[in-house]
VMD Tcl script that builds the backbone (N, CA, C; Angstrom):
set m [mol new atoms 303]
animate dup $m
set s [atomselect $m all]
$s set {name element resname resid chain x y z} {
  {N N MET 1 A 9.211 33.594 50.490}
  {CA C MET 1 A 8.085 34.472 50.840}
  {C C MET 1 A 8.247 35.112 52.241}
  {N N THR 2 A 7.924 36.148 52.278}
  {CA C THR 2 A 7.937 36.929 53.661}
  {C C THR 2 A 6.465 36.731 54.111}
  {N N MET 3 A 5.991 36.531 55.168}
  {CA C MET 3 A 4.811 36.625 55.877}
  {C C MET 3 A 4.492 37.719 56.566}
  {N N HIS 4 A 3.431 38.262 56.353}
  {CA C HIS 4 A 3.026 39.413 56.866}
  {C C HIS 4 A 2.003 38.968 57.975}
  {N N LYS 5 A 1.430 39.903 58.892}
  {CA C LYS 5 A 0.828 39.426 59.864}
  {C C LYS 5 A -0.566 40.111 60.186}
  {N N ILE 6 A -1.753 39.381 59.811}
  {CA C ILE 6 A -3.206 39.815 59.815}
  {C C ILE 6 A -3.734 39.155 60.896}
  {N N SER 7 A -4.388 39.910 61.913}
  {CA C SER 7 A -5.133 39.225 63.100}
  {C C SER 7 A -6.242 39.825 63.274}
  {N N PHE 8 A -7.318 39.441 63.861}
  {CA C PHE 8 A -8.359 39.800 64.208}
  {C C PHE 8 A -8.404 39.936 65.944}
  {N N LYS 9 A -9.289 40.711 66.599}
  {CA C LYS 9 A -9.492 40.835 67.882}
  {C C LYS 9 A -11.006 41.545 68.332}
  {N N GLU 10 A -11.332 40.753 68.922}
  {CA C GLU 10 A -12.561 41.350 69.812}
  {C C GLU 10 A -12.265 41.913 71.160}
  {N N ARG 11 A -12.581 42.955 70.967}
  {CA C ARG 11 A -12.534 43.592 72.639}
  {C C ARG 11 A -13.631 43.613 73.440}
  {N N SER 12 A -13.719 43.831 74.690}
  {CA C SER 12 A -14.931 43.801 75.850}
  {C C SER 12 A -15.737 44.724 75.462}
  {N N ASP 13 A -15.565 45.770 74.765}
  {CA C ASP 13 A -16.587 46.756 74.426}
  {C C ASP 13 A -17.165 46.629 73.106}
  {N N THR 14 A -17.049 45.471 72.789}
  {CA C THR 14 A -17.790 45.129 71.361}
  {C C THR 14 A -17.176 45.466 69.870}
  {N N GLN 15 A -15.829 45.821 69.932}
  {CA C GLN 15 A -15.460 46.683 69.013}
  {C C GLN 15 A -14.636 45.528 68.330}
  {N N ASP 16 A -14.863 45.493 66.959}
  {CA C ASP 16 A -14.153 43.934 66.467}
  {C C ASP 16 A -13.125 45.049 65.716}
  {N N LEU 17 A -11.776 44.491 65.795}
  {CA C LEU 17 A -10.546 45.061 65.297}
  {C C LEU 17 A -9.703 43.967 64.447}
  {N N LEU 18 A -9.119 44.738 63.387}
  {CA C LEU 18 A -8.508 44.027 62.381}
  {C C LEU 18 A -6.774 44.719 62.613}
  {N N TRP 19 A -6.044 43.901 62.990}
  {CA C TRP 19 A -4.607 44.200 62.660}
  {C C TRP 19 A -3.782 43.889 61.631}
  {N N LEU 20 A -3.382 45.025 60.906}
  {CA C LEU 20 A -2.346 44.950 59.585}
  {C C LEU 20 A -0.958 45.082 60.102}
  {N N GLU 21 A -0.034 44.211 59.845}
  {CA C GLU 21 A 1.460 44.541 59.986}
  {C C GLU 21 A 2.357 44.330 59.135}
  {N N LEU 22 A 3.227 45.011 58.933}
  {CA C LEU 22 A 4.303 44.693 57.895}
  {C C LEU 22 A 5.641 44.571 58.674}
  {N N GLU 23 A 6.504 43.605 58.050}
  {CA C GLU 23 A 8.093 43.458 58.566}
  {C C GLU 23 A 8.865 44.506 57.824}
  {N N LEU 24 A 9.628 45.013 58.624}
  {CA C LEU 24 A 10.681 46.257 58.244}
  {C C LEU 24 A 11.514 45.650 57.214}
  {N N PRO 25 A 12.089 46.494 56.633}
  {CA C PRO 25 A 13.110 45.817 55.312}
  {C C PRO 25 A 14.393 45.825 56.163}
  {N N SER 26 A 15.123 45.365 55.279}
  {CA C SER 26 A 16.834 45.186 55.966}
  {C C SER 26 A 17.085 46.870 55.549}
  {N N ARG 27 A 18.190 46.952 56.341}
  {CA C ARG 27 A 18.512 48.508 56.211}
  {C C ARG 27 A 19.397 48.698 54.810}
  {N N GLU 28 A 19.844 47.692 54.289}
  {CA C GLU 28 A 20.541 47.782 52.774}
  {C C GLU 28 A 19.488 47.907 51.891}
  {N N ASN 29 A 18.094 47.906 52.289}
  {CA C ASN 29 A 17.170 47.960 51.129}
  {C C ASN 29 A 15.789 48.608 51.181}
  {N N PRO 30 A 15.863 49.611 51.573}
  {CA C PRO 30 A 14.805 50.654 51.915}
  {C C PRO 30 A 13.661 50.537 50.967}
  {N N LYS 31 A 13.730 50.115 49.522}
  {CA C LYS 31 A 12.972 50.288 48.424}
  {C C LYS 31 A 11.927 48.989 49.095}
  {N N VAL 32 A 12.414 48.244 49.318}
  {CA C VAL 32 A 11.213 47.012 50.148}
  {C C VAL 32 A 10.291 47.719 50.989}
  {N N GLY 33 A 10.521 48.490 51.738}
  {CA C GLY 33 A 9.871 49.083 52.709}
  {C C GLY 33 A 8.882 49.972 52.272}
  {N N HIS 34 A 9.207 50.742 50.972}
  {CA C HIS 34 A 8.207 51.519 50.074}
  {C C HIS 34 A 7.110 50.523 49.358}
  {N N MET 35 A 7.973 49.748 48.865}
  {CA C MET 35 A 6.848 48.552 48.041}
  {C C MET 35 A 5.943 48.028 48.932}
  {N N ARG 36 A 6.365 47.745 50.416}
  {CA C ARG 36 A 5.249 46.992 50.934}
  {C C ARG 36 A 4.198 47.704 51.373}
  {N N ALA 37 A 4.500 49.107 51.545}
  {CA C ALA 37 A 3.640 50.164 52.099}
  {C C ALA 37 A 2.634 50.327 50.849}
  {N N THR 38 A 3.172 50.692 49.606}
  {CA C THR 38 A 2.445 50.599 48.607}
  {C C THR 38 A 1.385 49.369 48.170}
  {N N MET 39 A 1.881 48.257 48.427}
  {CA C MET 39 A 1.173 47.394 48.333}
  {C C MET 39 A -0.167 47.219 49.199}
  {N N LEU 40 A 0.062 47.457 50.529}
  {CA C LEU 40 A -0.730 47.661 51.449}
  {C C LEU 40 A -1.840 48.600 51.169}
  {N N SER 41 A -1.368 49.740 50.936}
  {CA C SER 41 A -1.929 51.101 50.503}
  {C C SER 41 A -2.887 50.673 49.345}
  {N N ARG 42 A -2.597 49.907 48.150}
  {CA C ARG 42 A -3.743 49.512 47.359}
  {C C ARG 42 A -4.391 48.449 47.973}
  {N N PHE 43 A -4.290 47.726 48.502}
  {CA C PHE 43 A -5.101 46.811 49.309}
  {C C PHE 43 A -6.193 47.490 49.953}
  {N N LEU 44 A -5.748 48.580 51.181}
  {CA C LEU 44 A -6.774 49.264 51.772}
  {C C LEU 44 A -7.539 50.174 50.605}
  {N N MET 45 A -7.101 50.874 49.964}
  {CA C MET 45 A -7.916 51.601 48.679}
  {C C MET 45 A -8.686 50.776 47.951}
  {N N ASP 46 A -8.552 49.542 47.732}
  {CA C ASP 46 A -9.450 48.717 46.921}
  {C C ASP 46 A -10.111 48.132 47.582}
  {N N ASN 47 A -10.143 48.107 48.974}
  {CA C ASN 47 A -11.344 47.929 50.000}
  {C C ASN 47 A -12.137 49.233 50.319}
  {N N GLY 48 A -11.841 50.206 49.995}
  {CA C GLY 48 A -12.719 51.415 50.396}
  {C C GLY 48 A -12.026 52.531 51.400}
  {N N ILE 49 A -10.593 52.145 51.489}
  {CA C ILE 49 A -9.990 53.130 52.726}
  {C C ILE 49 A -9.419 54.393 51.789}
  {N N ASP 50 A -10.023 55.624 51.658}
  {CA C ASP 50 A -9.684 56.537 50.893}
  {C C ASP 50 A -9.303 57.634 51.775}
  {N N PHE 51 A -7.911 58.580 51.611}
  {CA C PHE 51 A -7.848 59.609 52.476}
  {C C PHE 51 A -7.068 60.717 51.860}
  {N N GLY 52 A -8.186 60.630 50.418}
  {CA C GLY 52 A -7.810 61.872 49.305}
  {C C GLY 52 A -6.309 61.806 48.705}
  {N N ASN 53 A -5.592 62.841 48.944}
  {CA C ASN 53 A -4.178 62.735 48.313}
  {C C ASN 53 A -3.404 62.015 49.188}
  {N N TYR 54 A -3.474 61.165 50.230}
  {CA C TYR 54 A -2.590 60.841 50.879}
  {C C TYR 54 A -2.562 59.384 51.220}
  {N N PRO 55 A -1.638 58.715 51.028}
  {CA C PRO 55 A -1.709 57.210 50.761}
  {C C PRO 55 A -2.131 56.551 52.470}
  {N N PRO 56 A -2.892 55.515 52.621}
  {CA C PRO 56 A -2.993 54.950 53.693}
  {C C PRO 56 A -1.945 54.413 54.359}
  {N N VAL 57 A -0.680 53.933 53.838}
  {CA C VAL 57 A 0.591 53.709 54.419}
  {C C VAL 57 A 1.598 54.092 53.356}
  {N N TRP 58 A 2.773 54.470 54.374}
  {CA C TRP 58 A 3.942 54.695 53.664}
  {C C TRP 58 A 4.873 54.271 54.653}
  {N N PHE 59 A 6.362 54.601 53.776}
  {CA C PHE 59 A 7.370 54.339 54.714}
  {C C PHE 59 A 8.552 55.081 55.046}
  {N N ASP 60 A 8.824 55.781 56.265}
  {CA C ASP 60 A 9.774 56.678 56.292}
  {C C ASP 60 A 11.024 56.327 56.520}
  {N N GLU 61 A 12.023 56.651 55.592}
  {CA C GLU 61 A 13.173 56.058 55.743}
  {C C GLU 61 A 14.069 56.884 56.589}
  {N N LYS 62 A 14.037 57.965 57.067}
  {CA C LYS 62 A 14.507 58.454 57.985}
  {C C LYS 62 A 14.149 57.837 59.581}
  {N N LYS 63 A 12.990 57.683 59.600}
  {CA C LYS 63 A 12.857 56.975 61.186}
  {C C LYS 63 A 12.781 55.447 60.847}
  {N N TRP 64 A 12.769 54.898 59.984}
  {CA C TRP 64 A 12.868 53.630 59.662}
  {C C TRP 64 A 11.508 52.932 60.120}
  {N N MET 65 A 10.319 53.549 59.834}
  {CA C MET 65 A 8.850 53.042 60.266}
  {C C MET 65 A 8.397 53.012 59.162}
  {N N TYR 66 A 7.073 52.680 59.567}
  {CA C TYR 66 A 5.914 52.500 58.614}
  {C C TYR 66 A 4.771 53.648 59.190}
  {N N CYS 67 A 3.938 54.190 58.292}
  {CA C CYS 67 A 3.044 55.273 58.681}
  {C C CYS 67 A 2.174 55.127 58.269}
  {N N PHE 68 A 0.533 54.909 59.069}
  {CA C PHE 68 A -0.545 54.805 58.713}
  {C C PHE 68 A -1.192 56.333 58.682}
  {N N THR 69 A -1.798 56.581 57.815}
  {CA C THR 69 A -2.865 57.764 57.922}
  {C C THR 69 A -3.963 57.517 58.536}
  {N N ARG 70 A -4.275 58.359 58.781}
  {CA C ARG 70 A -6.002 58.413 59.873}
  {C C ARG 70 A -6.795 59.422 59.578}
  {N N SER 71 A -6.866 60.274 58.592}
  {CA C SER 71 A -7.796 60.998 57.904}
  {C C SER 71 A -7.268 61.687 56.708}
  {N N SER 72 A -8.257 62.127 56.165}
  {CA C SER 72 A -7.940 62.777 54.566}
  {C C SER 72 A -7.186 64.430 54.912}
  {N N ALA 73 A -7.011 64.728 56.402}
  {CA C ALA 73 A -6.182 65.842 56.578}
  {C C ALA 73 A -4.934 65.616 56.648}
  {N N GLY 74 A -4.399 64.220 56.423}
  {CA C GLY 74 A -2.904 63.949 56.317}
  {C C GLY 74 A -2.569 63.581 57.549}
  {N N THR 75 A -3.180 63.638 58.823}
  {CA C THR 75 A -2.636 63.306 59.885}
  {C C THR 75 A -2.280 61.580 59.792}
  {N N PHE 76 A -1.228 61.417 60.647}
  {CA C PHE 76 A -0.822 59.824 60.568}
  {C C PHE 76 A -0.164 59.719 61.969}
  {N N VAL 77 A 0.150 58.398 61.898}
  {CA C VAL 77 A 0.681 57.565 62.958}
  {C C VAL 77 A 2.026 56.753 62.656}
  {N N TYR 78 A 3.051 57.097 63.476}
  {CA C TYR 78 A 4.060 56.269 63.237}
  {C C TYR 78 A 4.148 54.811 63.902}
  {N N ALA 79 A 4.180 53.795 63.220}
  {CA C ALA 79 A 3.583 52.434 63.739}
  {C C ALA 79 A 5.093 51.786 64.732}
  {N N ASN 80 A 4.955 52.096 65.934}
  {CA C ASN 80 A 6.171 51.750 66.520}
  {C C ASN 80 A 6.196 50.148 66.742}
  {N N ASP 81 A 5.180 49.229 66.330}
  {CA C ASP 81 A 5.055 47.831 66.273}
  {C C ASP 81 A 4.877 47.594 64.938}
  {N N ASN 82 A 5.149 48.294 63.761}
  {CA C ASN 82 A 5.152 47.984 62.414}
  {C C ASN 82 A 3.428 47.520 61.859}
  {N N GLY 83 A 2.400 47.988 62.846}
  {CA C GLY 83 A 1.133 47.826 62.166}
  {C C GLY 83 A 0.090 48.806 62.587}
  {N N GLU 84 A -0.865 48.514 62.544}
  {CA C GLU 84 A -2.154 49.478 62.714}
  {C C GLU 84 A -3.444 48.556 62.824}
  {N N TRP 85 A -4.155 48.640 64.044}
  {CA C TRP 85 A -5.661 48.566 63.931}
  {C C TRP 85 A -6.411 48.986 63.482}
  {N N TYR 86 A -7.398 48.359 62.719}
  {CA C TYR 86 A -8.805 49.038 62.038}
  {C C TYR 86 A -9.830 48.427 62.649}
  {N N ASP 87 A -10.654 49.263 63.135}
  {CA C ASP 87 A -12.046 49.153 63.111}
  {C C ASP 87 A -13.010 48.426 62.091}
  {N N LEU 88 A -13.352 47.121 62.319}
  {CA C LEU 88 A -14.062 46.569 61.315}
  {C C LEU 88 A -15.355 47.306 60.992}
  {N N ASN 89 A -16.015 47.767 62.279}
  {CA C ASN 89 A -17.313 48.371 61.896}
  {C C ASN 89 A -17.090 49.455 61.198}
  {N N ASN 90 A -16.161 50.158 61.307}
  {CA C ASN 90 A -15.824 51.524 60.592}
  {C C ASN 90 A -15.683 51.133 58.801}
  {N N LEU 91 A -14.502 49.939 58.810}
  {CA C LEU 91 A -14.637 49.549 57.522}
  {C C LEU 91 A -15.967 48.834 56.665}
  {N N PHE 92 A -16.666 48.215 57.281}
  {CA C PHE 92 A -18.076 48.065 57.071}
  {C C PHE 92 A -18.663 49.195 56.411}
  {N N ASN 93 A -18.760 50.158 57.507}
  {CA C ASN 93 A -19.661 51.331 56.748}
  {C C ASN 93 A -19.099 52.002 55.828}
  {N N LEU 94 A -17.454 52.180 55.599}
  {CA C LEU 94 A -16.923 52.780 54.427}
  {C C LEU 94 A -17.070 51.827 53.298}
  {N N LEU 95 A -17.362 50.414 53.316}
  {CA C LEU 95 A -17.599 49.487 52.381}
  {C C LEU 95 A -19.380 49.234 51.907}
  {N N ASN 96 A -20.065 50.005 52.748}
  {CA C ASN 96 A -21.359 49.774 52.592}
  {C C ASN 96 A -21.845 48.301 53.024}
  {N N ILE 97 A -21.304 47.919 53.891}
  {CA C ILE 97 A -21.631 46.378 54.130}
  {C C ILE 97 A -22.125 46.301 55.464}
  {N N GLU 98 A -23.263 45.447 55.636}
  {CA C GLU 98 A -23.990 45.517 57.049}
  {C C GLU 98 A -23.340 44.276 57.806}
  {N N SER 99 A -23.116 44.713 58.907}
  {CA C SER 99 A -22.355 43.552 59.855}
  {C C SER 99 A -23.471 42.690 60.381}
  {N N GLU 100 A -23.128 41.446 60.622}
  {CA C GLU 100 A -24.518 40.494 61.116}
  {C C GLU 100 A -24.167 40.360 62.739}
  {N N GLU 101 A -25.211 40.777 63.413}
  {CA C GLU 101 A -25.124 40.843 64.796}
  {C C GLU 101 A -26.197 40.094 65.321}
}
mol reanalyze $m
mol bondsrecalc $m
mol representation Tube
mol addrep $m
C-alpha cells in the first residue's frame, strides 16, 4: 500500500493550512498517476471543492507532474513538490462549517 502525505500547518499569520501530496508513479505506469489524481479529485469534490468543468487535480504525462486547479476559470499550478496547500478556513467556508476559535 502506498502512503500519501497529508499534514497540517499553522502559520504565524493565523492561516491554518492542509497539505495534500501524491507520490509520482513509475515511468512505466502513467495510469497510476491519473488514478491517484482522480481519487484525490473525488475526495476534494466530495468535500465541496468545485471548479466547474475542471478537476481539482490531474496528472500531466508530458511534464510528469500533478497539476492542481486554482479556479473555475481553469487556472492551475504544476506541483513541483507533488502537493498543494489548502487553506482550511476557505474549505470551511466552502463547506459552510464554522471554525471554532
